[in-house]
VEXMAR-583781 format. One line per 10 residues: for each residue x, y, z of N, C-alpha, C. Coordinates in nm, 4 decimals. Last residue first. Example, Ala and Ser with C-alpha at 12.3 -4.5 7.8 and 13.67 -1.06 7.14 Angstrom:
2
1.2850,-0.2250,0.7080,1.3670,-0.1060,0.7140,1.2900,0.0030,0.7870 ~ 1.3190,-0.5690,0.7800,1.2300,-0.4500,0.7800,1.3200,-0.3300,0.7800
***
This chain:
153
6.5658,12.8073,6.1227,6.5978,12.9360,6.0907,6.5170,13.0726,6.1557 ~ 6.4994,12.6008,6.2267,6.6492,12.5902,6.2317,6.6877,12.7787,6.2123 ~ 6.1824,12.5752,6.4206,6.2743,12.5766,6.3015,6.3914,12.6048,6.3546 ~ 6.1585,12.2926,6.6880,6.1385,12.4499,6.6497,6.2451,12.4444,6.4648 ~ 5.9267,12.0915,6.7122,6.0692,12.0851,6.7020,6.0353,12.2224,6.6280 ~ 5.7405,11.9393,7.0022,5.7534,12.0936,6.9498,5.8931,12.0393,6.8887 ~ 5.6084,11.6833,7.1111,5.7247,11.7265,7.0963,5.7206,11.8505,7.0189 ~ 5.3726,11.6509,7.4378,5.4186,11.7284,7.3193,5.5361,11.7188,7.2599 ~ 5.2220,11.4582,7.6585,5.3607,11.5025,7.6267,5.3610,11.5168,7.4680 ~ 5.0398,11.2866,7.7783,4.9732,11.4644,7.7549,5.1019,11.4831,7.7076
5.0311,10.9856,7.5683,5.0576,11.0627,7.6597,4.9579,11.2053,7.6742 ~ 4.9791,10.8126,7.4137,4.8771,10.7374,7.5270,4.9407,10.8686,7.5948 ~ 5.2098,10.9192,7.1372,5.1517,10.8196,7.1740,5.0872,10.8265,7.3287 ~ 5.2720,11.2481,7.1617,5.3341,11.1526,7.1952,5.2543,11.0286,7.1865 ~ 5.2079,11.4852,6.9003,5.1639,11.4277,7.0336,5.2565,11.2506,7.0183 ~ 5.4087,11.7685,6.7779,5.3688,11.5901,6.7310,5.2616,11.5744,6.9136 ~ 5.4574,12.0450,6.5607,5.4424,11.9710,6.6628,5.3334,11.8429,6.6691 ~ 5.6766,12.2817,6.4345,5.5992,12.1612,6.4056,5.5728,12.0666,6.5312 ~ 5.7644,12.6136,6.3033,5.6959,12.5049,6.4572,5.6462,12.3819,6.3796 ~ 5.8281,12.6719,5.9802,5.8054,12.6742,6.1151,5.7612,12.5965,6.2261
5.9814,12.5369,5.7888,6.0559,12.6825,5.8235,5.9830,12.7247,5.9248 ~ 6.1374,12.1818,5.8668,5.9932,12.2901,5.8068,6.0855,12.4520,5.8602 ~ 6.2979,12.0099,5.9478,6.3622,12.1096,5.8700,6.2858,12.1887,5.7984 ~ 6.1624,11.7700,6.0661,6.2768,11.8401,6.1073,6.3224,11.9883,6.0761 ~ 5.9233,11.5769,6.0345,5.9540,11.7222,5.9956,6.0385,11.8667,6.0499 ~ 5.9657,11.2380,6.0844,5.9844,11.3911,6.1557,5.9855,11.4988,6.0615 ~ 6.0674,10.9544,6.1330,6.0222,11.0565,5.9937,5.9949,11.1879,6.0471 ~ 6.1859,10.8593,6.3765,6.0668,10.8112,6.3379,6.1203,10.9332,6.2202 ~ 6.4224,10.8347,6.5926,6.3061,10.7174,6.5521,6.2202,10.7076,6.4092 ~ 6.4594,11.0844,6.6939,6.5095,11.0523,6.5893,6.4688,10.8930,6.4862
6.3298,11.0763,6.9494,6.2564,11.1420,6.8173,6.3122,11.1448,6.6972 ~ 6.3042,10.8219,7.1383,6.4403,10.8710,7.0407,6.3463,10.9480,6.9100 ~ 6.3164,10.8019,7.4756,6.2480,10.8389,7.3652,6.3413,10.9284,7.2648 ~ 6.3666,10.8030,7.7363,6.4370,10.7224,7.6507,6.3417,10.7415,7.5019 ~ 6.3376,10.9859,7.9424,6.4763,11.0254,7.8558,6.5086,10.9269,7.7349 ~ 6.0377,10.8950,7.9948,6.1736,10.9773,7.9752,6.2169,11.0344,7.9371 ~ 5.8708,10.6387,7.7566,5.9802,10.6717,7.8822,6.1059,10.7337,7.9929 ~ 5.6559,10.6380,7.5839,5.7272,10.7370,7.6085,5.7645,10.7583,7.7313 ~ 5.6194,10.4108,7.3725,5.5709,10.4652,7.4355,5.6860,10.5476,7.5044 ~ 5.6388,10.3347,7.0425,5.6384,10.5239,7.0599,5.5976,10.5628,7.2358
5.8315,10.1883,6.8702,5.7995,10.1961,6.9843,5.7966,10.3148,6.9978 ~ 5.8158,10.0321,6.5900,5.7385,10.2046,6.6724,5.7405,10.1857,6.7550 ~ 6.1221,9.9748,6.5057,6.0115,9.9690,6.5288,5.9609,10.0808,6.6074 ~ 6.4431,9.9289,6.3259,6.3463,10.0042,6.4204,6.2343,10.0036,6.3751 ~ 6.6826,9.7760,6.1797,6.6134,9.7093,6.3220,6.5032,9.8075,6.3931 ~ 6.8121,9.9295,6.0061,6.6735,9.8665,5.9627,6.5973,9.8377,6.0490 ~ 6.9672,10.2070,5.9521,6.9343,10.0749,6.0901,6.7953,10.0712,6.0821 ~ 6.8857,10.3894,5.8073,7.0563,10.3372,5.8522,7.0554,10.2306,5.9200 ~ 6.6288,10.4356,5.7528,6.7065,10.4030,5.6284,6.8615,10.3499,5.6981 ~ 6.4027,10.4099,5.8989,6.4805,10.2827,5.8990,6.5620,10.2554,5.7714
6.2422,10.5549,6.0463,6.3517,10.6111,6.0136,6.3834,10.4716,6.0123 ~ 5.8335,10.4776,6.0174,5.9916,10.4988,6.1001,6.1244,10.4884,6.0185 ~ 5.6102,10.7669,5.9767,5.6810,10.6223,5.8969,5.7929,10.6756,6.0097 ~ 5.3567,10.9122,6.1842,5.4704,10.9001,6.1207,5.5666,10.7574,6.0674 ~ 5.1778,10.7804,6.4097,5.1626,10.8380,6.2355,5.2282,10.8835,6.1232 ~ 5.3403,10.8529,6.6249,5.3382,10.6973,6.5313,5.2557,10.6900,6.4001 ~ 5.2811,11.0997,6.6849,5.4246,11.0689,6.6751,5.4072,10.9494,6.5949 ~ 5.0033,11.2515,6.5887,5.0475,11.1318,6.6721,5.1620,11.0760,6.6273 ~ 4.9081,11.5977,6.5355,4.9363,11.4179,6.5013,4.9937,11.3588,6.5962 ~ 4.7028,11.7624,6.7293,4.8323,11.7345,6.7022,4.8211,11.5982,6.6792
4.4982,11.7825,6.8877,4.4292,11.8051,6.6852,4.6245,11.8212,6.6519 ~ 4.4391,11.6881,7.1094,4.4042,11.5980,6.9868,4.4278,11.6580,6.8716 ~ 4.5240,11.7751,7.3550,4.6529,11.7920,7.2614,4.6083,11.7210,7.1132 ~ 4.4217,12.0043,7.5598,4.3581,11.9267,7.4551,4.5004,11.8962,7.3865 ~ 4.5461,12.0554,7.8327,4.5415,12.0999,7.7507,4.5046,11.9828,7.6657 ~ 4.6298,11.9004,8.1087,4.5048,12.0245,8.0934,4.5225,12.0597,8.0569 ~ 4.9868,11.8495,8.0296,4.8305,11.8324,8.1047,4.7375,11.9002,8.1169 ~ 5.1862,11.8597,7.8316,5.0733,11.9416,7.8111,4.9178,11.8955,7.8783 ~ 5.5123,11.8326,7.8593,5.3946,11.7959,7.9096,5.3201,11.8892,7.9077 ~ 5.7401,11.8841,7.6119,5.6627,11.9611,7.7090,5.5572,11.8861,7.7245
6.0536,11.8935,7.4659,5.9246,11.7576,7.4678,5.8488,11.8458,7.6093 ~ 6.1870,12.0058,7.2033,6.1181,12.0552,7.3199,6.0573,11.9284,7.2911 ~ 6.4238,12.0679,6.9702,6.3379,11.9885,7.0063,6.3165,11.9655,7.1965 ~ 6.6572,12.2781,6.9430,6.5403,12.3267,6.8713,6.4106,12.1948,6.9052 ~ 6.8934,12.2546,7.1237,6.7896,12.3672,7.0915,6.7022,12.4028,7.0084 ~ 6.9591,12.0023,7.0799,6.9845,12.0594,7.1987,6.8899,12.1983,7.2124 ~ 6.9323,11.8596,6.8695,6.9019,11.7833,6.9646,6.8722,11.8700,7.1362 ~ 7.0071,12.0520,6.6825,6.8318,11.9669,6.6839,6.8732,11.9833,6.8194 ~ 7.2524,12.0798,6.7450,7.1876,12.2170,6.7103,7.0254,12.1513,6.7606 ~ 7.3385,11.8477,6.6681,7.3767,11.8542,6.8197,7.2717,12.0236,6.8581
7.3306,11.8525,6.3997,7.2690,11.7286,6.5129,7.2776,11.8020,6.6429 ~ 7.5091,12.0367,6.3440,7.3562,12.0453,6.3134,7.3026,11.9606,6.3859 ~ 7.7480,11.9404,6.4227,7.7089,12.0414,6.5117,7.5642,12.0479,6.4361 ~ 7.7916,11.7214,6.2484,7.7791,11.6795,6.4662,7.7066,11.8151,6.4733 ~ 7.7806,11.8611,6.0076,7.6896,11.7583,6.0371,7.7050,11.7598,6.1983 ~ 8.0274,11.9653,6.0566,7.9568,12.0353,6.0425,7.8237,11.9674,6.0618 ~ 8.2430,11.7526,6.0869,8.2349,11.8625,6.2236,8.0626,11.9404,6.1667 ~ 8.2178,11.4039,6.0844,8.1747,11.5214,5.9920,8.1203,11.6893,6.0464 ~ 8.2318,11.2053,6.1883,8.3376,11.2410,6.1237,8.3437,11.3868,6.0566 ~ 8.0015,11.1437,6.2833,8.0532,11.2135,6.3792,8.2263,11.2328,6.3037
7.7932,11.1412,6.0629,7.7650,11.2686,6.1709,7.9291,11.2518,6.2631 ~ 7.9103,10.9164,5.8759,7.7705,11.0021,5.8572,7.7317,11.1140,5.9489 ~ 8.0982,10.7591,5.9955,8.0424,10.7711,5.8639,8.0049,10.9178,5.8224 ~ 7.9412,10.6859,6.2848,8.0985,10.7766,6.2582,8.0715,10.7903,6.0974 ~ 7.6863,10.5567,6.2153,7.7158,10.7028,6.3018,7.8608,10.7568,6.2556 ~ 7.6530,10.3224,6.0970,7.7183,10.4418,5.9765,7.7099,10.5897,6.0679 ~ 7.6001,10.1560,6.2786,7.7432,10.1270,6.2777,7.7283,10.2571,6.1420 ~ 7.2965,10.3243,6.3564,7.3724,10.2301,6.3560,7.5322,10.2312,6.3646 ~ 7.1221,10.5530,6.3896,7.2344,10.5239,6.2575,7.3213,10.4198,6.2817 ~ 6.9559,10.5640,6.6152,6.9429,10.6260,6.4636,6.9910,10.5857,6.3122
7.1582,10.4577,6.8512,6.9989,10.4396,6.8236,6.9829,10.4338,6.6537 ~ 7.3118,10.6923,6.8469,7.3541,10.4919,6.8139,7.1896,10.5018,6.7687 ~ 7.1683,10.8630,6.8799,7.2403,10.8630,6.7203,7.2554,10.7021,6.6907 ~ 7.1130,10.8425,7.1849,7.0460,10.8712,7.0176,7.1275,10.8449,6.9262 ~ 7.3465,10.8113,7.2689,7.2273,10.6739,7.2683,7.1588,10.7088,7.1494 ~ 7.4573,11.0300,7.2582,7.5154,10.9043,7.2001,7.4071,10.8417,7.1889 ~ 7.3088,11.1657,7.3883,7.2847,11.1744,7.2965,7.3299,11.1098,7.1737 ~ 7.2946,11.0476,7.6215,7.2095,11.0359,7.6253,7.2480,11.0476,7.4558 ~ 7.6355,11.1564,7.6841,7.5829,10.9829,7.6916,7.4572,10.9795,7.6211 ~ 7.6480,11.4032,7.5105,7.6221,11.3407,7.6175,7.6099,11.2065,7.6361
7.9371,11.5810,7.2972,7.7975,11.5207,7.3008,7.7679,11.4020,7.4150 ~ 8.0772,11.8916,7.3672,8.0806,11.6968,7.3324,7.9749,11.6615,7.3397 ~ 7.9975,12.1930,7.2921,7.9900,12.0721,7.3696,8.0102,11.9684,7.3221 ~ 7.9275,12.3888,7.1046,8.0984,12.2977,7.0704,8.0878,12.2212,7.2157 ~ 7.6312,12.3921,7.1175,7.6855,12.3435,7.0245,7.8303,12.2329,7.0061 ~ 7.6138,12.5804,7.3163,7.6185,12.4724,7.3666,7.6472,12.3840,7.2826 ~ 7.6308,12.8181,7.1864,7.7483,12.8272,7.2175,7.7505,12.6496,7.2984 ~ 7.3997,12.8564,6.8958,7.4046,12.8338,7.0260,7.5238,12.8128,7.0961 ~ 7.3819,12.9097,6.5569,7.4275,12.8047,6.6684,7.4630,12.8860,6.8070 ~ 7.2010,13.0070,6.3215,7.2964,13.0683,6.4325,7.2707,12.9686,6.5255
7.2135,12.9668,5.9983,7.1351,12.8898,6.1069,7.2481,12.9937,6.1964 ~ 7.1805,13.3002,5.7502,7.2399,13.1651,5.8086,7.1760,13.1267,5.9294 ~ 6.8616,13.2673,5.6136,6.9110,13.3160,5.6918,7.0216,13.2287,5.6972 ~ 6.6435,13.2535,5.3032,6.7063,13.1720,5.4157,6.8534,13.2790,5.4841 ~ 6.4435,13.4897,5.1787,6.5951,13.4321,5.1432,6.6482,13.3570,5.3116 ~ 6.1243,13.4540,5.0965,6.2284,13.5085,5.1621,6.3106,13.4050,5.1979 ~ 5.9335,13.5338,4.8194,6.0167,13.4125,4.8466,6.1224,13.4701,4.9566 ~ 5.8798,13.7410,4.6468,5.7611,13.6929,4.7418,5.8689,13.6238,4.8269 ~ 6.0040,13.8045,4.4073,6.0143,13.8909,4.5483,5.9357,13.8383,4.6666 ~ 6.0209,13.5886,4.2332,6.0869,13.6452,4.3344,6.1224,13.7094,4.4713
5.7122,13.6474,4.1769,5.7042,13.5260,4.2781,5.8891,13.5584,4.3199 ~ 5.8037,13.8863,4.0374,5.6463,13.9216,4.1622,5.7451,13.7580,4.2420 ~ 5.9318,13.8026,3.8729,5.9815,13.9090,3.9227,5.9231,13.9064,4.0657 ~ 5.7539,13.6858,3.7342,5.8592,13.5891,3.7713,5.9029,13.6649,3.8713 ~ 5.5629,13.8158,3.6186,5.5293,13.7609,3.7055,5.6409,13.6262,3.7795 ~ 5.6887,14.0242,3.4501,5.6592,14.0435,3.5748,5.6245,13.9529,3.6643 ~ 5.8017,13.7904,3.2472,5.8920,13.8542,3.3108,5.8050,13.9105,3.4379 ~ 5.5587,13.7376,3.1654,5.5985,13.6254,3.1717,5.7233,13.6799,3.2893 ~ 5.4506,13.9664,3.0394,5.3734,13.8977,3.1661,5.4611,13.8128,3.2380 ~ 5.6420,14.0021,2.8269,5.6470,14.1289,2.9365,5.5426,14.0667,3.0881
5.5698,13.8276,2.6662,5.6990,13.8327,2.7073,5.6996,13.8982,2.8273 ~ 5.3248,13.9021,2.6081,5.3413,13.7533,2.6068,5.4696,13.7833,2.6749 ~ 5.3889,14.1674,2.4383,5.3021,14.1570,2.5798,5.3079,13.9630,2.6731 ~ 5.5190,14.0104,2.2438,5.5795,14.1028,2.3311,5.5045,14.1485,2.4545 ~ 5.3431,13.8497,2.1195,5.4407,13.8129,2.1741,5.5306,13.9225,2.2835 ~ 5.1385,14.0491,2.0066,5.1486,13.9516,2.0878,5.2538,13.8792,2.2124 ~ 5.3211,14.2468,1.8433,5.2294,14.2632,1.9826,5.2474,14.1478,2.0477 ~ 5.3494,14.0006,1.6558,5.5275,14.1038,1.7004,5.4368,14.1223,1.8679 ~ 5.1285,13.9751,1.5735,5.2552,13.8825,1.5894,5.3448,13.9407,1.6907 ~ 5.0906,14.2486,1.4370,4.9933,14.1630,1.5325,5.0536,14.0789,1.6627
5.3011,14.2305,1.2531,5.3073,14.3533,1.3143,5.2376,14.2817,1.4736 ~ 5.2064,14.0467,1.0682,5.3656,14.0456,1.1049,5.3747,14.1071,1.2301 ~ 4.9988,14.1614,0.9787,4.9603,13.9892,1.0613,5.1113,13.9688,1.1272
***
């Protein structure tokens, strides 16, 4: 009886070890984010406006006083966000930006103002999937514009 129990435990243990090894092998290791040289330039006035709208009085303590966080935000705004005019293309498959919740964690006064007004559109106003492993696309309401968020890795 003990021998049978020992065999069962040995088979169970072996199966668990093999399964965990297979799961670890299928996961891709994240690579270090490669920043373009443009993240070393100071913030533009438009970027400061976007950040001030998103973080309000917390901007200094959360972003500006943290060099790596500032670099991450610059990389997001300058290299990973792209607004494209998709005229003559079907944009209906993409979710609307307004279907995402408003980002009110740091600034409670945000509203769902999703009218695209050229450079005045603030993507940081919404809880968008900024850190997906693949590109994410949203349609800007009542326009032919789409917002593409490129992955950071």
